[in-house]
TIMI-2910 file (N, C-alpha, C, CB; in pm, 1 decimal, decimal comma, always signed):
<rs>
+----------+----------+----------+----------+----------+----------+----------+----------+----------+----------+----------+----------+------+
!      n_x !      n_y !      n_z !     ca_x !     ca_y !     ca_z !      c_x !      c_y !      c_z !     cb_x !     cb_y !     cb_z ! resn !
+----------+----------+----------+----------+----------+----------+----------+----------+----------+----------+----------+----------+------+
!    +88,4 !   -119,7 !     +4,9 !    +11,4 !    +13,1 !     -9,4 !   +106,6 !   +123,9 !     +1,1 !   -101,1 !    +31,9 !   +100,0 !  Val !
!    +53,4 !   +229,0 !    -99,6 !   +128,3 !   +349,7 !   -100,8 !    +83,6 !   +431,1 !    -53,7 !   +161,5 !   +394,5 !   -193,9 !  Ser !
!   +141,1 !   +525,0 !    +54,1 !   +100,6 !   +617,6 !   +113,9 !   +122,6 !   +766,5 !    +30,1 !   +162,9 !   +601,8 !   +240,1 !  Leu !
!    +27,8 !   +835,3 !     +2,5 !    +58,4 !  +1005,7 !    -37,5 !    +21,7 !  +1091,0 !    +69,4 !    -30,4 !  +1066,9 !   -169,8 !  Thr !
!    +74,5 !  +1207,6 !    +63,0 !    +55,4 !  +1304,7 !   +153,7 !    -94,3 !  +1364,2 !   +115,5 !   +178,6 !  +1411,1 !   +147,9 !  Pro !
!   -186,7 !  +1418,3 !   +210,5 !   -327,8 !  +1458,4 !   +177,0 !   -316,8 !  +1592,2 !    +77,2 !   -416,7 !  +1493,1 !   +324,5 !  Pro !
!   -381,4 !  +1627,5 !    +10,1 !   -359,7 !  +1740,0 !    -60,9 !   -357,7 !  +1873,3 !    +60,1 !   -482,8 !  +1747,9 !   -182,1 !  Pro !
!   -290,9 !  +1970,8 !    +11,0 !   -283,2 !  +2096,4 !   +101,6 !   -264,6 !  +2218,4 !    +20,4 !   -164,9 !  +2088,4 !   +205,2 !  Arg !
!   -265,4 !  +2324,8 !   +106,5 !   -233,3 !  +2441,3 !    +80,9 !   -119,3 !  +2521,4 !   +160,7 !   -342,9 !  +2496,2 !    +85,5 !  Ile !
!    -42,7 !  +2623,2 !   +132,2 !    +32,1 !  +2695,9 !   +225,2 !   +128,8 !  +2601,3 !   +267,9 !    -47,0 !  +2754,7 !   +337,1 !  Gly !
!   +175,9 !  +2486,4 !   +217,7 !   +284,8 !  +2415,0 !   +258,8 !   +431,9 !  +2460,7 !   +250,5 !   +274,5 !  +2309,1 !   +196,5 !  Ala !
!   +533,4 !  +2422,0 !   +311,1 !   +683,2 !  +2434,4 !   +320,8 !   +749,7 !  +2337,1 !   +217,2 !   +734,2 !  +2400,0 !   +472,1 !  Cys !
!   +824,5 !  +2371,7 !   +134,6 !   +871,5 !  +2287,5 !    +51,3 !  +1000,2 !  +2323,1 !    +28,0 !   +799,9 !  +2276,6 !    -56,4 !  Cys !
!  +1119,1 !  +2211,8 !    +36,5 !  +1225,4 !  +2243,0 !    +13,4 !  +1307,4 !  +2123,0 !    -51,3 !  +1269,3 !  +2296,6 !   +124,6 !  Ala !
!  +1411,7 !  +2140,4 !   -150,9 !  +1472,3 !  +2040,2 !   -199,5 !  +1650,3 !  +2021,7 !   -165,5 !  +1435,5 !  +2055,8 !   -343,0 !  Val !
!  +1683,3 !  +1920,0 !    -78,7 !  +1804,7 !  +1910,4 !    -34,0 !  +1852,5 !  +1806,9 !   -108,6 !  +1816,7 !  +1895,6 !   +102,4 !  Ala !
!  +1950,0 !  +1816,9 !   -222,2 !  +2014,1 !  +1742,2 !   -290,7 !  +1890,0 !  +1635,1 !   -375,3 !  +2123,5 !  +1676,6 !   -189,9 !  Gly !
!  +1894,7 !  +1522,2 !   -346,7 !  +1795,1 !  +1468,5 !   -461,4 !  +1650,2 !  +1460,1 !   -391,5 !  +1844,4 !  +1305,1 !   -523,9 !  Lys !
!  +1655,5 !  +1480,9 !   -286,4 !  +1535,3 !  +1468,4 !   -215,9 !  +1443,4 !  +1559,1 !   -182,5 !  +1556,4 !  +1426,5 !   -123,7 !  Val !
!  +1280,8 !  +1616,4 !   -211,9 !  +1204,6 !  +1696,5 !   -205,8 !  +1140,4 !  +1662,5 !    -85,9 !  +1138,8 !  +1709,4 !   -312,2 !  Leu !
!  +1121,1 !  +1759,2 !     -3,3 !  +1064,2 !  +1740,9 !   +127,4 !   +924,4 !  +1870,4 !   +149,0 !  +1208,4 !  +1759,8 !   +247,8 !  Tyr !
!   +868,7 !  +1815,3 !   +207,4 !   +696,7 !  +1892,4 !   +202,0 !   +663,8 !  +1876,2 !   +348,3 !   +551,5 !  +1797,2 !    +88,7 !  Val !
!   +688,3 !  +1995,0 !   +403,9 !   +607,0 !  +2020,7 !   +569,7 !   +440,7 !  +2098,8 !   +556,9 !   +728,1 !  +2159,9 !   +682,8 !  Leu !
!   +386,8 !  +2021,2 !   +667,8 !   +263,2 !  +2076,2 !   +706,0 !   +194,2 !  +2177,5 !   +606,6 !   +284,7 !  +2139,6 !   +832,2 !  Gly !
!    +88,3 !  +2290,2 !   +625,0 !    +44,5 !  +2334,7 !   +538,3 !   -116,7 !  +2334,9 !   +582,2 !    +95,3 !  +2267,3 !   +423,5 !  Gly !
!   -199,3 !  +2367,4 !   +507,8 !   -354,3 !  +2354,7 !   +576,5 !   -421,9 !  +2229,4 !   +459,9 !   -464,6 !  +2547,6 !   +570,3 !  Thr !
!   -494,3 !  +2198,0 !   +523,6 !   -599,2 !  +2098,6 !   +469,5 !   -746,4 !  +2131,2 !   +479,2 !   -583,7 !  +1972,1 !   +538,6 !  Leu !
!   -811,7 !  +2162,5 !   +370,2 !   -949,9 !  +2218,0 !   +364,0 !  -1046,3 !  +2120,5 !   +354,8 !   -969,8 !  +2306,2 !   +255,9 !  Glu !
!  -1140,0 !  +2064,7 !   +490,8 !  -1208,9 !  +1992,0 !   +477,5 !  -1368,0 !  +2057,4 !   +466,2 !  -1171,8 !  +1907,5 !   +569,7 !  Val !
!  -1417,0 !  +1979,9 !   +321,9 !  -1519,2 !  +2034,9 !   +305,5 !  -1543,4 !  +2243,1 !   +300,5 !  -1582,4 !  +1954,2 !   +415,0 !  Gly !
!  -1635,4 !  +2289,3 !   +307,9 !  -1676,7 !  +2418,7 !   +262,5 !  -1610,3 !  +2521,7 !   +459,2 !  -1911,5 !  +2406,8 !   +205,2 !  Asp !
!  -1626,2 !  +2423,1 !   +568,3 !  -1630,0 !  +2491,4 !   +691,7 !  -1478,7 !  +2466,2 !   +764,3 !  -1761,0 !  +2433,3 !   +782,1 !  Thr !
!  -1421,9 !  +2377,2 !   +737,6 !  -1273,4 !  +2327,6 !   +841,3 !  -1175,7 !  +2327,9 !   +769,0 !  -1262,6 !  +2177,7 !   +910,8 !  Lys !
!  -1069,7 !  +2390,0 !   +828,8 !   -926,6 !  +2390,5 !   +805,5 !   -867,3 !  +2336,5 !   +902,8 !   -870,3 !  +2509,3 !   +784,8 !  Glu !
!   -774,5 !  +2248,8 !   +859,9 !   -684,8 !  +2203,1 !   +950,7 !   -541,3 !  +2219,3 !   +922,0 !   -710,6 !  +2077,6 !   +971,0 !  Leu !
!   -477,2 !  +2257,5 !  +1022,1 !   -339,8 !  +2288,8 !  +1038,4 !   -223,7 !  +2176,4 !  +1007,2 !   -329,5 !  +2331,4 !  +1175,8 !  Ala !
!   -165,4 !  +2131,9 !   +916,6 !    -95,8 !  +2017,8 !   +904,3 !    +40,3 !  +1999,9 !   +974,6 !    -81,8 !  +2000,9 !   +776,2 !  Leu !
!    +93,6 !  +1912,7 !  +1058,5 !   +218,7 !  +1910,9 !  +1114,1 !   +300,0 !  +1809,4 !  +1050,0 !   +212,3 !  +1891,6 !  +1253,6 !  Asp !
!   +283,1 !  +1776,5 !   +949,6 !   +338,5 !  +1644,3 !   +901,7 !   +454,3 !  +1674,4 !   +806,9 !   +226,1 !  +1554,8 !   +826,7 !  Asp !
!   +556,3 !  +1595,2 !   +813,0 !   +648,3 !  +1587,1 !   +710,6 !   +660,0 !  +1468,6 !   +623,2 !   +760,8 !  +1606,8 !   +762,6 !  Val !
!   +673,9 !  +1489,4 !   +454,3 !   +685,3 !  +1355,9 !   +381,4 !   +812,0 !  +1416,7 !   +281,7 !   +519,9 !  +1294,4 !   +291,2 !  Trp !
!   +847,8 !  +1315,5 !   +213,2 !   +983,4 !  +1327,9 !   +128,0 !   +975,8 !  +1216,6 !    +36,7 !  +1126,3 !  +1319,1 !   +216,4 !  Cys !
!  +1042,0 !  +1262,5 !    -83,0 !  +1061,0 !  +1186,5 !   -180,9 !  +1168,9 !  +1198,8 !   -311,4 !   +948,7 !  +1183,8 !   -215,1 !  Arg !
!  +1198,1 !  +1110,0 !   -373,5 !  +1284,4 !  +1130,9 !   -460,1 !  +1248,1 !  +1241,8 !   -575,5 !  +1311,1 !  +1006,4 !   -506,9 !  Asp !
!  +1337,6 !  +1354,1 !   -561,7 !  +1276,5 !  +1441,2 !   -648,8 !  +1298,0 !  +1452,2 !   -806,1 !  +1304,4 !  +1551,7 !   -598,3 !  Ala !
!  +1416,7 !  +1332,6 !   -826,3 !  +1460,8 !  +1293,5 !   -972,5 !  +1357,1 !  +1206,4 !  -1062,8 !  +1595,4 !  +1206,8 !   -960,6 !  Arg !
!  +1256,4 !  +1130,7 !   -962,6 !  +1165,3 !  +1055,9 !  -1021,4 !  +1037,8 !  +1085,2 !   -987,9 !  +1187,0 !   +936,1 !  -1001,7 !  Lys !
!   +952,4 !  +1075,2 !  -1140,2 !   +857,3 !  +1116,9 !  -1156,5 !   +750,7 !  +1027,3 !  -1061,4 !   +846,4 !  +1126,2 !  -1292,8 !  Lys !
!   +752,3 !   +882,4 !  -1044,9 !   +667,4 !   +776,1 !  -1000,9 !   +720,7 !   +752,1 !   -878,9 !   +659,9 !   +654,6 !  -1086,7 !  Asp !
!   +832,6 !   +858,3 !   -772,1 !   +864,5 !   +783,2 !   -687,8 !   +773,8 !   +799,9 !   -587,2 !   +984,0 !   +794,8 !   -657,7 !  Ala !
!   +806,9 !   +719,6 !   -483,7 !   +700,0 !   +690,6 !   -359,1 !   +724,9 !   +782,4 !   -239,8 !   +712,7 !   +532,1 !   -299,8 !  Pro !
!   +629,9 !   +838,2 !   -176,6 !   +617,9 !   +930,9 !    -86,9 !   +669,1 !   +864,3 !    +47,2 !   +476,2 !   +983,4 !    -85,3 !  Trp !
!   +745,2 !   +910,3 !   +157,8 !   +786,3 !   +823,0 !   +290,3 !   +750,1 !   +978,5 !   +392,4 !  +1001,3 !   +741,8 !   +291,6 !  Thr !
!   +636,5 !   +914,6 !   +483,8 !   +645,9 !   +991,9 !   +582,9 !   +728,3 !  +1008,2 !   +708,4 !   +559,5 !   +986,3 !   +607,6 !  Arg !
!   +797,7 !  +1122,7 !   +710,5 !   +893,3 !  +1095,9 !   +786,5 !   +831,7 !  +1133,5 !   +933,2 !  +1020,5 !  +1169,5 !   +739,0 !  Leu !
!   +729,1 !  +1221,5 !   +940,9 !   +661,2 !  +1244,6 !  +1075,4 !   +532,9 !  +1267,0 !  +1036,0 !   +714,8 !  +1361,8 !  +1164,8 !  Val !
!   +423,3 !  +1164,9 !  +1115,9 !   +301,3 !  +1141,9 !  +1091,3 !   +224,2 !  +1265,8 !  +1131,2 !   +261,2 !  +1022,5 !  +1154,2 !  Gly !
!   +270,1 !  +1340,7 !  +1190,5 !   +203,2 !  +1489,1 !  +1257,6 !    +78,0 !  +1443,7 !  +1370,4 !   +117,6 !  +1602,9 !  +1108,7 !  Gly !
!    +36,4 !  +1544,4 !  +1403,6 !    -86,6 !  +1516,5 !  +1504,8 !   -203,1 !  +1514,5 !  +1438,3 !   -105,5 !  +1618,2 !  +1615,8 !  Thr !
!   -243,6 !  +1553,5 !  +1333,9 !   -352,1 !  +1602,7 !  +1251,7 !   -409,3 !  +1500,8 !  +1183,2 !   -314,4 !  +1701,6 !  +1161,3 !  Met !
!   -307,2 !  +1380,0 !  +1140,0 !   -339,2 !  +1284,1 !  +1025,7 !   -435,4 !  +1217,0 !  +1050,7 !   -246,8 !  +1197,3 !   +988,5 !  Ser !
!   -482,5 !  +1149,6 !  +1183,5 !   -621,7 !  +1052,0 !  +1214,0 !   -697,6 !  +1124,6 !  +1224,1 !   -641,2 !   +962,7 !  +1327,8 !  Lys !
!   -691,4 !  +1264,5 !  +1272,7 !   -858,2 !  +1349,1 !  +1273,7 !   -839,6 !  +1401,2 !  +1129,9 !   -891,7 !  +1508,7 !  +1411,7 !  Arg !
!   -803,7 !  +1454,4 !  +1063,3 !   -830,9 !  +1470,7 !   +906,5 !   -901,2 !  +1359,3 !   +863,1 !   -702,4 !  +1482,9 !   +816,4 !  Ser !
!   -834,4 !  +1260,9 !   +830,0 !   -842,7 !  +1135,9 !   +789,3 !  -1032,1 !  +1117,6 !   +830,7 !   -710,5 !  +1027,7 !   +880,8 !  Ala !
!  -1067,0 !  +1120,2 !   +950,3 !  -1194,2 !  +1102,5 !   +980,9 !  -1311,0 !  +1198,0 !   +940,5 !  -1190,4 !  +1091,6 !  +1103,0 !  His !
!  -1245,2 !  +1349,2 !   +992,4 !  -1304,8 !  +1458,2 !   +911,5 !  -1334,6 !  +1455,0 !   +786,5 !  -1241,6 !  +1551,1 !   +913,2 !  Trp !
!  -1242,4 !  +1395,3 !   +700,1 !  -1269,2 !  +1413,5 !   +545,1 !  -1365,5 !  +1273,4 !   +510,0 !  -1102,0 !  +1418,0 !   +444,0 !  Ala !
!  -1327,4 !  +1174,7 !   +606,2 !  -1505,4 !  +1083,8 !   +592,3 !  -1613,7 !  +1116,9 !   +598,7 !  -1547,2 !   +998,9 !   +672,5 !  Ala !
!  -1617,5 !  +1211,8 !   +737,9 !  -1779,6 !  +1285,1 !   +760,5 !  -1830,6 !  +1386,0 !   +670,8 !  -1792,5 !  +1363,6 !   +895,1 !  Glu !
!  -1727,9 !  +1446,7 !   +603,2 !  -1761,0 !  +1538,5 !   +488,5 !  -1802,4 !  +1462,6 !   +366,4 !  -1641,3 !  +1627,5 !   +452,5 !  Glu !
!  -1742,9 !  +1368,9 !   +327,6 !  -1775,5 !  +1263,4 !   +216,3 !  -1901,7 !  +1239,3 !   +246,6 !  -1691,6 !  +1129,0 !   +209,8 !  Ser !
!  -1924,5 !  +1192,9 !   +352,9 !  -2076,1 !  +1124,2 !   +369,8 !  -2194,7 !  +1233,5 !   +365,5 !  -2089,0 !  +1041,7 !   +525,7 !  Glu !
!  -2140,7 !  +1363,3 !   +431,0 !  -2243,9 !  +1448,4 !   +432,8 !  -2274,0 !  +1508,8 !   +281,6 !  -2210,7 !  +1555,4 !   +537,0 !  Asn !
!  -2165,6 !  +1521,8 !   +191,7 !  -2187,0 !  +1548,0 !    +60,8 !  -2266,5 !  +1472,3 !    -16,2 !  -2086,8 !  +1552,7 !     +6,5 !  Glu !
!  -2249,1 !  +1320,6 !    +16,1 !  -2360,3 !  +1223,9 !    -26,5 !  -2500,4 !  +1266,8 !    +10,0 !  -2337,8 !  +1087,4 !    +36,3 !  Asp !
!  -2545,9 !  +1294,8 !   +121,9 !  -2633,7 !  +1327,0 !   +182,2 !  -2720,3 !  +1423,7 !    +90,9 !  -2585,6 !  +1370,1 !   +299,0 !  Glu !
!  -2614,4 !  +1518,2 !   +101,3 !  -2672,8 !  +1695,9 !    +43,8 !  -2737,6 !  +1647,3 !   -119,9 !  -2485,1 !  +1857,0 !    +16,0 !  Glu !
!  -2634,1 !  +1563,1 !   -196,6 !  -2660,9 !  +1508,2 !   -336,3 !  -2798,3 !  +1463,7 !   -358,1 !  -2572,7 !  +1392,6 !   -366,8 !  Glu !
!  -2826,0 !  +1370,4 !   -249,1 !  -2936,7 !  +1270,2 !   -228,9 !  -3054,2 !  +1348,7 !   -215,0 !  -2918,7 !  +1175,8 !   -105,8 !  Asp !
!  -3053,2 !  +1479,7 !   -141,1 !  -3150,9 !  +1577,9 !   -105,3 !  -3205,6 !  +1645,4 !   -235,8 !  -3088,1 !  +1682,8 !     -7,2 !  Glu !
!  -3071,4 !  +1714,8 !   -286,8 !  -3092,0 !  +1784,9 !   -377,2 !  -3186,0 !  +1722,8 !   -532,1 !  -2956,8 !  +1827,3 !   -390,8 !  Glu !
!  -3149,9 !  +1572,2 !   -531,7 !  -3208,3 !  +1507,2 !   -621,7 !  -3374,3 !  +1479,1 !   -576,1 !  -3119,6 !  +1382,8 !   -644,1 !  Glu !
!  -3366,4 !  +1474,0 !   -460,9 !  -3530,4 !  +1449,9 !   -413,2 !  -3626,0 !  +1555,3 !   -443,3 !  -3546,8 !  +1434,6 !   -255,8 !  Asp !
!  -3526,6 !  +1685,1 !   -447,8 !  -3602,5 !  +1830,8 !   -438,2 !  -3623,0 !  +1865,0 !   -584,5 !  -3508,4 !  +1961,1 !   -355,9 !  Leu !
!  -3546,9 !  +1786,4 !   -665,8 !  -3547,4 !  +1846,0 !   -814,3 !  -3444,0 !  +1942,5 !   -840,0 !  -3678,2 !  +1917,3 !   -848,5 !  Gly !
!  -3357,0 !  +2004,2 !   -738,1 !  -3302,9 !  +2113,3 !   -764,4 !  -3157,2 !  +2053,3 !   -851,4 !  -3286,4 !  +2202,6 !   -620,8 !  Ser !
!  -3143,4 !  +2183,2 !   -939,8 !  -3019,5 !  +2151,5 !  -1043,4 !  -2914,1 !  +2252,1 !   -974,2 !  -3054,1 !  +2192,6 !  -1231,6 !  Thr !
!  -2799,1 !  +2225,4 !  -1005,4 !  -2680,9 !  +2289,0 !   -968,4 !  -2678,5 !  +2477,3 !  -1020,0 !  -2555,3 !  +2187,3 !  -1048,2 !  Ser !
!  -2728,6 !  +2442,5 !  -1168,4 !  -2731,3 !  +2609,8 !  -1195,2 !  -2870,2 !  +2726,2 !  -1092,0 !  -2776,6 !  +2618,6 !  -1399,9 !  Ser !
!  -2945,4 !  +2611,9 !  -1026,0 !  -3045,7 !  +2682,8 !   -951,8 !  -2957,5 !  +2722,6 !   -803,6 !  -3194,4 !  +2576,6 !   -930,0 !  Asp !
!  -2863,4 !  +2672,1 !   -787,6 !  -2767,5 !  +2719,6 !   -679,5 !  -2703,5 !  +2799,4 !   -712,9 !  -2688,0 !  +2644,5 !   -627,0 !  Ser !
!  -2624,1 !  +2808,5 !   -823,1 !  -2545,5 !  +2911,9 !   -856,4 !  -2593,4 !  +3042,5 !   -859,5 !  -2498,4 !  +2889,2 !   -962,4 !  Asp !
!  -2701,8 !  +3030,5 !   -935,5 !  -2781,6 !  +3169,5 !   -940,4 !  -2802,3 !  +3207,1 !   -793,2 !  -2936,1 !  +3159,1 !  -1021,9 !  Glu !
!  -2860,5 !  +3138,1 !   -723,4 !  -2892,0 !  +3230,1 !   -572,5 !  -2742,4 !  +3245,9 !   -488,9 !  -3021,8 !  +3126,9 !   -448,9 !  Thr !
!  -2656,9 !  +3201,3 !   -517,3 !  -2540,5 !  +3232,3 !   -471,1 !  -2470,8 !  +3358,3 !   -537,8 !  -2466,1 !  +3117,8 !   -481,7 !  Ala !
!  -2510,6 !  +3371,7 !   -686,1 !  -2473,2 !  +3472,5 !   -719,3 !  -2547,1 !  +3622,1 !   -676,5 !  -2466,1 !  +3443,8 !   -837,3 !  Gly !
!  -2691,3 !  +3583,8 !   -656,0 !  -2750,6 !  +3674,2 !   -597,0 !  -2741,3 !  +3730,3 !   -443,3 !  -2851,1 !  +3639,0 !   -622,3 !  Glu !
!  -2693,4 !  +3636,2 !   -375,1 !  -2672,0 !  +3676,7 !   -259,3 !  -2500,4 !  +3761,9 !   -237,5 !  -2700,2 !  +3540,4 !   -175,4 !  Glu !
!  -2407,9 !  +3716,6 !   -315,1 !  -2313,9 !  +3799,7 !   -326,4 !  -2319,4 !  +3949,9 !   -371,0 !  -2245,9 !  +3740,9 !   -393,6 !  Glu !
!  -2438,3 !  +3971,6 !   -483,5 !  -2480,7 !  +4095,0 !   -535,9 !  -2529,9 !  +4183,8 !   -401,4 !  -2601,9 !  +4068,8 !   -652,0 !  Glu !
!  -2613,6 !  +4108,1 !   -319,1 !  -2688,6 !  +4171,9 !   -234,0 !  -2573,2 !  +4223,6 !    -82,8 !  -2824,2 !  +4056,9 !   -202,0 !  Val !
!  -2468,7 !  +4124,9 !    -70,2 !  -2355,5 !  +4147,8 !     +2,8 !  -2246,9 !  +4257,7 !    -40,2 !  -2297,4 !  +4026,9 !     +9,4 !  Lys !
!  -2226,2 !  +4262,5 !   -184,6 !  -2166,5 !  +4392,5 !   -228,1 !  -2220,7 !  +4508,7 !   -214,1 !  -2143,4 !  +4394,6 !   -341,9 !  Arg !
!  -2371,0 !  +4533,2 !   -263,1 !  -2461,2 !  +4630,7 !   -243,5 !  -2450,5 !  +4687,2 !   -106,4 !  -2589,6 !  +4582,2 !   -270,9 !  Asp !
!  -2467,4 !  +4595,8 !    -22,4 !  -2442,5 !  +4653,1 !   +143,1 !  -2294,3 !  +4704,7 !   +174,5 !  -2469,1 !  +4519,3 !   +262,0 !  Gln !
!  -2227,0 !  +4657,3 !   +144,9 !  -2064,0 !  +4727,9 !   +154,4 !  -2038,7 !  +4883,6 !    +50,0 !  -1933,5 !  +4583,3 !    +79,0 !  Trp !
!  -2144,1 !  +4882,7 !    -47,0 !  -2084,2 !  +4986,0 !   -139,4 !  -2184,4 !  +5128,9 !    -86,2 !  -2105,0 !  +4932,0 !   -330,8 !  Thr !
!  -2255,5 !  +5103,4 !    +16,1 !  -2358,3 !  +5222,8 !    +42,8 !  -2304,9 !  +5300,5 !   +125,0 !  -2490,7 !  +5191,2 !    +97,3 !  Arg !
+----------+----------+----------+----------+----------+----------+----------+----------+----------+----------+----------+----------+------+
</rs>
């Protein structure tokens, strides 16, 4: 089983010799949760398919996996509800656009 680091933004990356290191960053879980990661990963920077090695597991790895699973379940439930209501994504996009316009109007007054 090959491990890979979870997707992240704002990570610190460095190359030392032939090794790429990735440290920390932020993991976005759904629309409402952001987790600060404190893990460290490395891989051979010369090889495209080089496996990742986790040097430090970090304290958030178990929690982030649990929350990601929860979020996935919630998204599945929301999709089922939208199908039941006959809602389309374009309907929600239009509503979101209208809400943004109202917010902008409030700030420009």
